[in-house]
NUROGU-272660 format. One record per residue (C-alpha): x, y, z. Coordinates in steps of 0.25 Angstrom, whole numbers. Layout:
      X      Y      Z
      X      Y      Z
...
END
This chain:
      X      Y      Z
      0      0      0
      6     14     -4
      8     25      6
     -4     34      1
    -14     22      4
     -8     21     18
     -9     36     20
    -24     36     16
    -27     25     26
    -19     32     37
    -27     44     35
    -41     37     34
    -52     46     36
    -45     58     31
    -43     55     17
    -50     63      6
    -63     59      0
    -58     60    -14
    -56     48    -23
    -41     43    -24
    -34     48    -36
    -28     36    -45
    -16     37    -53
    -21     30    -66
     -7     28    -72
     -4     17    -61
    -15      7    -68
    -16     11    -82
    -15      0    -92
     -9      1   -106
    -22      8   -111
    -22     18   -101
    -34     12    -93
    -34     11    -78
    -32     -3    -74
    -39     -4    -60
    -32    -18    -57
    -18    -11    -57
    -21      0    -48
    -11      1    -36
    -17     -6    -23
    -17      7    -15
    -25     14    -26
    -35      3    -26
    -37      4    -11
    -39     19    -13
    -50     17    -23
    -56      6    -13
    -56     17     -2
    -65     26    -10
    -76     15    -11
    -87     11     -2
    -86     -2      4
    -95    -10     -6
    -88     -4    -18
    -74     -7    -11
    -78    -22     -9
    -84    -23    -23
    -72    -18    -29
    -63    -27    -21
    -69    -39    -27
    -65    -36    -41
    -51    -43    -39
    -42    -49    -29
    -33    -37    -28
    -44    -27    -25
    -50    -37    -16
    -37    -37     -8
    -36    -22     -9
    -51    -20     -5
    -49    -26      8
    -38    -17     12
    -40    -13     27
    -38      2     23
    -51      1     15
    -59     -4     26
    -56      5     38
    -70     12     36
    -83      7     30
    -96     14     27
   -108      5     26
   -118     16     25
   -120     16     10
   -125      2      8
   -133     -9     14
   -124    -16     23
   -128    -30     28
   -121    -42     34
   -118    -48     20
   -111    -35     16
   -103    -35     30
    -99    -49     28
    -93    -46     14
    -85    -34     20
    -80    -40     33
    -67    -45     27
    -63    -31     24
    -67    -24     37
    -57    -30     47
    -50    -16     48
    -63     -8     47
    -63      4     57
    -75     13     53
    -89      9     49
   -101     17     45
   -115     10     43
   -129     13     41
   -141      6     47
   -142     -5     58
   -142    -15     47
   -128    -11     43
   -124    -11     58
   -128    -26     60
   -120    -29     47
   -107    -22     52
   -105    -33     62
   -102    -43     51
    -90    -34     46
    -83    -39     59
    -75    -26     59
    -69    -27     73
    -60    -16     71
    -71     -6     68
    -68      8     76
    -80     16     71
    -94     14     67
   -104     24     62
   -119     20     59
   -131     28     54
   -145     25     51
   -145     17     63
   -159     20     68
   -163      6     69
   -150      1     75
   -152     -7     88
   -144     -9    100
   -141    -23     96
   -135    -19     83
   -127     -8     89
   -122    -17    100
   -117    -28     91
   -110    -17     82
   -103    -12     95
   -100    -26    100
    -93    -31     87
    -84    -18     86
    -77    -17     99
    -66     -8     93
    -77      3     90
    -72     17     93
    -83     25     86
    -98     22     85
   -108     32     79
   -122     28     76
   -131     39     70
   -137     49     67
   -150     41     66
   -157     39     79
   -153     26     85
   -166     24     92
   -164      9     94
   -151     10    100
   -151     10    116
   -141     12    127
   -139     -3    127
   -132     -2    113
   -123      9    118
   -119      1    130
   -115    -10    121
   -107     -1    113
    -99      4    125
    -97    -11    130
    -92    -16    116
    -84     -4    111
    -75      0    122
    -66      8    112
    -77     17    108
    -73     32    107
    -85     38    100
   -100     34    101
   -111     42     94
   -125     37     93
   -138     44     89
   -152     43     93
   -151     33    104
   -164     33    113
   -156     33    126
   -142     32    130
   -142     28    145
   -132     28    156
   -128     14    155
   -124     15    140
   -116     28    143
   -109     22    155
   -105     10    147
    -99     19    137
    -91     26    148
    -87     13    154
    -83      5    142
    -79     16    131
    -67     23    138
    -63     30    125
    -77     35    122
    -75     50    119
    -86     53    110
   -101     50    112
   -113     55    104
   -127     51    109
   -134     60     99
   -149     62     97
   -152     52    108
   -164     53    117
   -157     51    130
   -143     50    135
   -138     48    149
   -131     61    151
   -125     58    165
   -119     45    160
   -112     52    148
   -103     59    159
    -97     45    162
    -91     44    148
    -78     50    153
    -70     49    140
    -81     57    133
    -75     69    124
    -87     71    115
   -101     70    118
   -114     72    109
   -128     72    114
   -133     80    102
   -148     78    100
   -150     70    112
   -162     73    120
   -166     71    135
   -152     75    140
   -152     80    155
   -143     92    153
   -142     95    168
   -135     82    169
   -126     84    157
   -121     97    163
   -117     90    176
   -111     77    170
   -105     80    156
    -96     91    162
    -88     79    169
    -84     73    155
    -69     77    156
    -66     75    142
    -79     80    135
    -75     90    124
    -87     90    115
   -101     90    118
   -113     90    108
   -127     93    113
   -132     98    100
   -147     97     97
   -151     95    112
   -158    104    122
   -146    108    130
   -147    121    137
   -137    133    138
   -136    130    153
   -131    116    151
   -122    120    140
   -115    130    150
   -114    120    161
   -108    110    151
    -98    120    146
    -94    124    161
    -93    110    167
    -85    103    156
    -71    107    156
    -67     98    144
    -79    102    135
    -75    110    123
    -86    110    113
   -101    109    115
   -110    107    103
   -124    112    104
   -130    113     90
   -145    115     89
   -148    116    104
   -160    124    104
   -160    127    119
   -146    133    117
   -150    141    104
   -162    147    111
   -154    153    122
   -149    166    118
   -139    168    129
   -132    155    126
   -132    157    111
   -125    171    113
   -115    166    124
   -102    162    117
    -94    160    130
    -95    145    133
    -83    144    143
    -73    141    132
    -81    129    126
    -87    129    112
   -102    128    110
   -107    125     96
   -121    128     93
   -130    133     82
   -129    147     88
   -113    147     89
   -103    148     78
    -99    133     77
    -87    135     69
    -81    146     78
    -84    138     90
    -77    125     85
    -65    135     81
    -64    138     96
    -60    124     99
    -47    126     92
    -35    132     99
    -31    139     87
    -44    144     82
    -45    145     67
    -48    158     60
    -58    153     51
    -69    148     60
    -78    144     48
    -69    133     45
    -65    127     58
    -68    113     55
    -60    114     42
    -49    121     50
    -49    110     59
    -48     99     48
    -37    106     42
    -29    108     54
    -20     99     63
    -27     98     77
    -26     90     90
    -34     78     92
    -43     84    102
    -48     95     92
    -50     85     81
    -59     77     90
    -67     89     94
    -68     93     79
    -72     79     74
    -83     78     85
    -88     92     82
    -89     89     67
    -97     76     71
   -107     82     81
   -109     95     73
   -112     89     60
   -121     79     67
   -129     90     74
   -130     98     61
   -135     86     54
   -146     84     64
   -149     99     64
   -150     99     49
   -160     87     49
   -169     93     59
   -168    107     53
   -172    116     64
   -177    130     61
   -168    142     64
   -154    136     59
   -153    143     46
   -143    153     51
   -135    141     57
   -134    133     45
   -131    145     36
   -120    151     45
   -113    139     50
   -121    126     49
   -118    124     34
   -103    128     36
   -102    117     47
   -108    106     38
    -99    110     27
    -87    109     36
    -91     96     41
    -92     90     27
    -77     92     27
    -75     84     40
    -66     72     40
    -77     64     47
    -85     58     36
    -98     57     45
    -97     72     48
    -96     75     33
   -108     66     30
   -116     72     41
   -112     86     36
   -117     83     22
   -130     77     27
   -132     89     35
   -130     98     23
   -140     90     15
   -150     91     27
   -149    106     32
   -152    112     18
   -166    105     17
   -178    112     21
   -189    103     15
   -184     89     11
   -197     85      5
   -197     97     -4
   -182     98     -6
   -181    112      0
   -168    117      5
   -163    129     12
   -156    138      2
   -148    145     12
   -142    133     18
   -139    127      4
   -132    139     -1
   -124    140     12
   -118    126      8
   -114    132     -6
   -108    144      1
    -99    136     10
    -94    127     -2
   -103    116      3
   -106    110    -11
    -91    107    -14
    -90    101      0
   -102     92     -3
    -97     88    -16
    -83     84    -10
    -91     75     -1
    -99     69    -12
    -86     66    -19
    -81     58     -7
    -80     43     -9
    -87     42      5
   -101     38      1
   -107     44     14
   -102     57     11
   -106     56     -4
   -120     53      1
   -122     64     11
   -115     75      2
   -124     71    -10
   -136     72     -1
   -132     86      3
   -129     90    -11
   -143     85    -15
   -150     93     -5
   -142    105     -7
   -144    105    -22
   -159    108    -20
   -153    122    -20
   -150    127    -34
   -137    134    -30
   -132    121    -23
   -136    113    -35
   -128    123    -44
   -116    122    -35
   -116    107    -35
   -117    107    -50
   -105    117    -51
    -97    109    -42
    -98     96    -50
   -108     90    -40
   -117     84    -51
   -107     75    -56
   -103     70    -42
   -118     67    -39
   -120     60    -52
   -108     51    -48
   -113     48    -34
   -126     44    -40
   -119     32    -46
   -114     28    -32
   -117     14    -27
   -120     20    -13
   -135     22    -12
   -134     35     -3
   -124     41    -12
   -132     39    -25
   -145     43    -18
   -139     57    -13
   -132     59    -27
   -145     57    -34
   -152     66    -24
   -142     77    -28
   -144     75    -43
   -159     76    -40
   -158     89    -34
   -148     94    -44
   -157     91    -55
   -169     99    -50
   -166    111    -59
   -162    111    -73
   -148    117    -70
   -141    103    -67
   -149     93    -74
   -140     93    -86
   -127     92    -77
   -133     80    -70
   -135     74    -84
   -122     77    -89
   -115     71    -76
   -122     58    -79
   -133     60    -68
   -145     55    -77
   -139     41    -79
   -134     40    -65
   -148     43    -59
   -154     33    -68
   -144     23    -64
   -147     25    -50
   -161     22    -52
   -158      8    -59
   -147      5    -48
   -156      8    -36
   -170      5    -40
   -167    -10    -37
   -159     -7    -24
   -165     -6    -10
   -164      7     -3
   -162     15    -16
   -174     23    -16
   -167     36    -12
   -158     35    -24
   -170     32    -33
   -178     44    -29
   -166     53    -31
   -162     48    -44
   -176     48    -49
   -178     62    -44
   -165     67    -51
   -170     60    -64
   -183     67    -63
   -177     80    -62
   -167     77    -74
   -178     72    -82
   -185     85    -82
   -174     90    -91
   -176     85   -106
   -161     81   -108
   -160     74    -95
   -173     67    -97
   -168     61   -110
   -155     56   -103
   -164     50    -91
   -171     42   -102
   -159     38   -110
   -152     32    -97
   -163     24    -93
   -170     34    -84
   -184     30    -89
   -183     16    -85
   -176     19    -72
   -187     29    -68
   -198     19    -72
   -192      8    -64
   -193     17    -52
   -207     21    -55
   -211      6    -56
   -203      0    -45
   -200      9    -34
   -209     11    -23
   -203     23    -16
   -211     36    -17
   -200     45    -20
   -194     37    -31
   -207     35    -37
   -210     50    -37
   -196     53    -43
   -197     42    -54
   -210     47    -58
   -206     61    -59
   -194     57    -67
   -203     50    -77
   -212     62    -77
   -200     71    -81
   -195     61    -91
   -208     61    -98
   -210     76    -98
   -201     78   -111
   -211     72   -120
   -208     81   -132
   -193     82   -131
   -189     67   -128
   -195     53   -128
   -195     51   -113
   -210     52   -111
   -212     40   -121
   -200     33   -115
   -206     33   -101
   -219     28   -106
   -213     17   -113
   -204     12   -101
   -211      0    -96
   -219      2    -84
   -217     17    -83
   -232     22    -85
   -237     11    -76
   -228     15    -65
   -232     29    -66
   -246     26    -66
   -244     17    -53
   -236     29    -47
   -248     38    -48
   -255     29    -38
   -244     31    -28
   -248     35    -14
   -237     46    -15
   -241     59    -21
   -227     63    -27
   -227     49    -34
   -241     51    -40
   -237     65    -44
   -225     62    -52
   -231     49    -58
   -243     57    -63
   -233     68    -69
   -226     57    -76
   -239     51    -82
   -242     66    -86
   -230     68    -94
   -230     54   -100
   -244     56   -105
   -239     66   -115
   -235     54   -123
   -246     47   -131
   -241     33   -128
   -239     36   -113
   -253     42   -112
   -260     29   -117
   -250     20   -109
   -253     28    -96
   -268     26    -98
   -265     11   -101
   -258      9    -87
   -270     15    -80
   -265     29    -79
   -278     36    -82
   -285     29    -70
   -272     32    -61
   -271     46    -64
   -286     49    -63
   -285     42    -49
   -273     51    -46
   -280     64    -50
   -293     60    -42
   -284     58    -29
   -276     71    -31
   -286     81    -28
   -278     85    -15
   -264     81    -21
   -253     90    -24
   -254     99    -36
   -242     92    -43
   -250     79    -42
   -263     85    -47
   -256     91    -59
   -249     78    -63
   -262     70    -61
   -269     80    -70
   -258     81    -80
   -257     66    -82
   -272     65    -84
   -270     77    -94
   -260     69   -101
   -267     56   -102
   -280     63   -106
   -274     67   -120
   -279     54   -124
   -294     53   -126
   -295     39   -120
   -287     43   -108
   -296     56   -107
   -308     48   -107
   -302     38    -97
   -298     49    -87
   -313     55    -88
   -318     41    -85
   -309     38    -73
   -313     51    -66
   -302     60    -70
   -310     73    -73
   -313     76    -59
   -299     77    -53
   -295     85    -65
   -306     95    -62
   -301     95    -48
   -287     98    -52
   -292    109    -62
   -297    116    -50
   -283    116    -43
   -277    130    -40
   -264    124    -45
   -261    129    -59
   -253    116    -63
   -264    107    -58
   -276    114    -64
   -269    117    -77
   -266    102    -79
   -280     98    -75
   -285    107    -86
   -277    100    -96
   -282     87    -92
   -297     92    -92
   -295     98   -106
   -290     84   -111
   -302     77   -104
   -312     87   -109
   -309     83   -123
   -318     71   -121
   -332     75   -120
   -335     65   -109
   -324     70   -100
   -328     85   -103
   -342     81    -98
   -336     75    -85
   -328     88    -83
   -341     96    -84
   -348     86    -74
   -336     86    -64
   -336    101    -63
   -324    103    -72
   -330    115    -80
   -329    125    -68
   -315    120    -65
   -310    122    -80
   -318    136    -80
   -311    140    -68
   -297    136    -73
   -300    143    -87
   -303    156    -79
   -293    156    -68
   -281    148    -70
   -267    155    -71
   -263    144    -81
   -267    148    -95
   -265    133    -98
   -275    129    -88
   -285    139    -93
   -283    135   -107
   -285    120   -105
   -297    123    -96
   -303    131   -107
   -300    120   -117
   -306    109   -108
   -319    118   -107
   -320    119   -122
   -319    104   -124
   -330    102   -114
   -340    112   -120
   -337    111   -135
   -350    103   -136
   -344     88   -135
   -347     87   -121
   -362     91   -123
   -363     78   -132
   -358     69   -121
   -367     75   -111
   -379     74   -120
   -376     59   -122
   -376     57   -107
   -362     55   -102
   -366     63    -90
   -374     55    -79
   -382     68    -76
   -387     71    -90
   -395     84    -92
   -390     91    -79
   -375     89    -84
   -379     95    -98
   -384    108    -91
   -371    109    -83
   -364    107    -96
   -371    119   -102
   -368    128    -90
   -353    123    -90
   -352    126   -105
   -356    141   -103
   -346    143    -91
   -335    136    -99
   -337    143   -112
   -337    156   -105
   -324    153    -98
   -317    148   -111
   -321    161   -118
   -315    169   -107
   -302    160   -107
   -300    162   -122
   -303    177   -122
   -292    179   -111
   -282    175   -121
   -287    184   -132
   -282    198   -132
   -293    207   -138
   -283    217   -144
   -275    206   -150
   -287    199   -156
   -293    211   -162
   -279    214   -168
   -278    200   -174
   -293    201   -179
   -290    214   -186
   -277    209   -193
   -275    194   -192
   -260    198   -193
   -250    188   -187
   -245    198   -177
   -259    200   -172
   -262    185   -171
   -249    183   -164
   -253    193   -153
   -266    185   -151
   -258    172   -150
   -249    177   -140
   -260    182   -131
   -267    169   -132
   -256    160   -131
   -255    150   -119
   -240    145   -119
   -242    132   -113
   -253    128   -122
   -243    125   -133
   -239    112   -125
   -253    107   -127
   -255     96   -137
   -269     93   -143
   -274     81   -151
   -281     81   -164
   -294     79   -157
   -292     91   -148
   -288    100   -159
   -300     96   -167
   -309     99   -156
   -303    113   -155
   -305    115   -170
   -320    110   -168
   -322    120   -158
   -318    131   -168
   -331    127   -175
   -339    127   -162
   -350    138   -162
   -346    142   -147
   -336    154   -149
   -329    151   -136
   -325    137   -140
   -321    142   -153
   -312    153   -147
   -306    143   -137
   -303    133   -148
   -296    143   -156
   -288    148   -144
   -284    133   -141
   -279    130   -155
   -271    143   -155
   -264    138   -142
   -261    125   -149
   -256    130   -162
   -247    142   -157
   -234    141   -164
   -223    136   -154
   -233    127   -147
   -228    113   -143
   -239    106   -151
   -242    117   -161
   -239    110   -173
   -246     97   -168
   -259    106   -166
   -257    113   -180
   -257     99   -187
   -269     95   -179
   -277    107   -183
   -273    106   -198
   -278     91   -197
   -291     95   -191
   -294    106   -202
   -293    117   -192
   -288    128   -201
   -302    129   -208
   -309    129   -195
   -299    140   -189
   -301    149   -201
   -316    148   -199
   -315    151   -185
   -306    163   -188
   -316    168   -197
   -329    166   -190
   -336    179   -187
   -343    174   -175
   -331    168   -168
   -324    176   -157
   -313    184   -161
   -303    176   -153
   -307    163   -159
   -305    169   -173
   -291    175   -170
   -287    162   -163
   -291    154   -174
   -284    163   -184
   -271    161   -175
   -273    146   -175
   -273    146   -191
   -260    155   -191
   -254    144   -181
   -257    133   -191
   -251    140   -202
   -239    142   -194
   -237    127   -192
   -240    124   -207
   -228    133   -210
   -220    126   -200
   -223    113   -206
   -219    118   -220
   -206    122   -215
   -202    109   -209
END
């Protein structure tokens, strides 16, 4: 082994997180290609050291040489088991490599039980998290099998099933214990603490954090104690504390953060303890509410750290040679040579302050904005540069947490987010993300993801190369790393600014690959939701949408919609499919989604989901897909009409978003006459009338479009009258702020009262006969009056008079401009619909004649999306002759004549366009 490898092992824990540099010349073959089998042994060991234990073991199995090198003791001094499922079988396979194991991190009680199989008798340090379900038996056996243990940390989750019996067992089994930190124990009684005092003579650091009850008197018996934390612990008898803890002759640091300690007790502790140097009291409300204590800076030469103090300045007072730059005291310490005692204090402070800041950020109490902006952010960013990996992780987690105001709606505090940018936090986070330690990668990626909700942070992340880094991390075999990286891409893809950069960096394929990889693995729901959410955002962009489809995204998303049972994943998969199908005219994704096996059936099933978000996105996807003729019929064939009518009927009190999409899907399906009839027969008219009465513009506009389509069928038109739809449509036509809603309401009313509904009513479709006929007459008068007012509102009298006098192109153009409804250019009519408007031009009712001419004007305005299509239909229907008659009719309203003249001019425009092609 070469010297540089021995040096690296000797300085373990202080090495940089960067990947090792490899001199490729040492192993190049005659073609100049790197031959991995010829790498020097120490280089291979360096590479192995940058891998997680599973990849290291897997790579070791490729050849005998690497198998031997892979078992090198220097590679197995520390083991992080948190990223993967760790059971007895995995432990048995690793056991031969773990004879020299000294430090171990695990997650969950199942992993704790499996650790015993490792037979790592020389283990010195164990750190466990997510141990809420850990029992006394598991913890006791863990301690009994590792008698050389010097450090045991279990938390930060509440260990509610651990009792004093387990702590007593730890004391008896681990006499070399120096550090014990456990969170959330129900009670730590005197027997357990006295056992620690009796058997663990070297115990210098105790943390009973967030416990319900701790015997404060017994703690005074642990004579070796130098550092004590009871942060977040309740039911402490502070009078006993003041009397007994002052007797601890070696006590240097005391942490009472997030407790109800009073100013009087703090003063007594500072006075009674001659050895105490620093007392940490973060987020202690009783202290913070005492104005005299807050203003008092004289603490008898001791350092008191609280929300109300300048923490960095206070920590600086611990140094004999106080640095000039108080803002960088932790950085100053790390870059300086200090005695062992100050290093112990600073390491302890990093640990307990970062822990309390994380807890405070999780609870997010009011009134701390000033603290976070003035020093909290600086502290967290400083801790991200700590030599203690768990402190770095905790600081990154706190950054991810403290900016969030409303997690459900993804709202973050702008001031806090921009404070991170101001203090160079993005670069620091990206440095952690580049680390080969997966715990740091995961937590730093989470922080970047949350912070990137802010547009300025997202921009800074992109400028610093963060997108490429996150794309690479999304390919990680570590579920937590991949999940947080995908979350970062999800947030970065919200706006249009970074979608292209994500695609260029290979993000689209990476996200699709994530779905294929994790959809068949247990525990991958978080990865799937974030990957599908990011793809949904990217699919909103036309170019990215094409790439999503080209790399298998349609199949991946349909697979999620069909097989995944998790609400969040279903919602994002449906949203992604909706966005893919939204580019009907610019790419073939709409048809591609419809052709994918099981896609339409899965979406129809999702609109029956008990979760509103899933129903909303699935209905939105069906709405977009219904623009394709084949999809429209296929949706109906899979029971889509019945399901969507049921959804609309159950959504009278739902969110506007769900109502809009339910109405939109019915609108799209009703383009087909067969579907339109089916919707009416299934009871779809009434819920659409309810939606038409909504105050929300998007909802009533979409409902008006659906009712317009339905009213084309005379039976449906009569149903609309019978269900009270006339008053709803008249109201919309009169009052809506949306021109489109008013327009489509007017068109629906013209369909209902152009005479065809009368024929159905006379045949006896209505169950109430003559009374309904009388109602029809009254409704007709109301409707025609409103249609007339609607058309006149778009007819400028002066422009009409000028156009009638000269028929000059400029005058007609002025009328067109004042009458134009911009969005109407997106409407597409069938030949039957165009024919019906042409027939209305012959109708003796002047109001219907005017409205028909107005509608045809909207559908043929040059530049409209379907203008050429409508012009061809009009030519086929023989409309020019009818239009000329209408334009010349002496008895016709002036607006009808001028509008007819403009339609003729529009048709001539399209004829000229075709001749040029």
